[in-house]
Phi, psi and omega in degrees: 000112183278154181299319187281330182272356176234066186296326180297315180295317182296315181293315179300312182298318182289314182295321184271008174279344179268110188296330179292328177286316179302313180299317181297316180298312186288315182297324183277337185244351173237083191308324184297338183288332184302322181272354186259326193245143176282123182300140177085008183250009180295135175227143172269118182287344183083357180281134172231118190258344181293132176303132180308330179294337179264006184298337179284347181250332186224150166231152181214161177207137177250119181251154173232142179213162178278140175276152179299327181260030179079161184089178182246157172228143178254139177241116179256113182259126177239114177266119175264114184245033164278162178281355176219157187267160180258116186300326187262034180299331180295334176295315178295317180300321179302316179294318180295320180295321177295322176298318180297312181297323179298328182278329188251354184296144178239125181307132178087353180247154178289151180291144178290155179287137175239125173257110176277129182235121177258121175258120185238133181225039178282178182290318184256162180289153177288128183243352184278160174295151182252037176221155184291323185300335181293345180273348188256135175278090189268124176296148178305135179086358182250013186300326185291349182261009181244132176304139187227031185292148174255153169246155179276121181261120174252084182272104185298335181291342182274353183250140168286164180301323181289337181277349177278118190255163175132180177290173188302309183296323178298314181293322178299315179302310183292323180291324175297315178298321182295319190258359189300333180266357183295144176295329179258037184303323180304318178291321178296322180301319180298317179294321179296321180295333177299329177296319182297334178296341180280348177292134180284331183265105182294328179296319178299317179297318181296315180294320181291325180298329178301315178292321180298313182292326176296318179294309182298318183296332183254347185252347183220140173249018184251040179213141182257165177300322181295321178291324175298313181299316181294319179296317180295322177296325177294319183285321183229081184301332186260351185204158171087353184297331178261318185296312188295316176299325176296317176299321179300318179296321178298318179297316179300319181292321176300318179296320179295319180293318177298319180296321178296317180294319178298321178297320178296318181293320178298323178296319178295319180294319178297322179296319178296319181294319177297321178296322179295316180298320178296319178297318180296319178299318179294319180294322179300315180294317181295320180296319180293317182293322186270323187241358179067218183296329177299320179295320179293327176296319179290333182301327180300327176283319182297325183298338180280350181283127183265339183280122177295325180298319178294321178296324177295323178296321178295320178300319180296320180296317181297324183285341180270184180267015180292150187287162177298326178297321178294322178296316179300315181299320180295314181295317181294336181279348182284000000 
């Protein structure tokens, strides 16, 4: 997963690496946490449980904090950055929570509490149930035997901009995530930048804008250079009006080049896959002609082989006078 082709993950990871921002976002927008957690004790465990193959759809972070009544609590944040939601996210969460408990459990002690929090910023509202039991076809009267955990859903689409709480940087992060898919994102960007003008430290605003423009430049095509310039002027009336749009163009060009390279690689990969499929079709026919039904039975194993070079080796064996038993031994050894 490259930095430029996964802008949501990069922005989320960078923004949520600052524990004071994470704490501010969660305490202000997940009310139950204020009475549960000791302020200033948030830690990033460094654990990322989402499979890299799903990185284009999800980002995650596992936090640890002190409980008010002593002990620790874990907060598992899962950001879904598809434009539409996945109904069975609780299935994935169940697996991630078990992974966490397996790593932190202490023999003879109770498992620590984990609060799973899903942050969603898709185009449409979340409509699925937020509990695991809703995924299971439970016979009547058997409900007590099915896990029923709930996760906390922070669906940004359900909140007006004024209802999103927190300090300035926290609100800017959440508002960017909320509006990034909007058709009028350029106009929303200008309003969001007005918040940054309220920061007393212009250097902080300037440094943060670099991350913002990197995210915007790679995650949205619904903003113009003029809107970028106007937004930056709102955020930094005395500086950056010329520099930042130029930087934005550099970011856009980096993204385009990365996309071109990714496209070339995808083309090469598609070509390899097409070559593999063609090889498999040829092998299926050869196996049937030479070995009959026995050959077709072996084909089910051969089809699982991903290496074209290995498939070529099988082709050579079929073309020679080597026995079917030798072919079976070769395939089983792969």
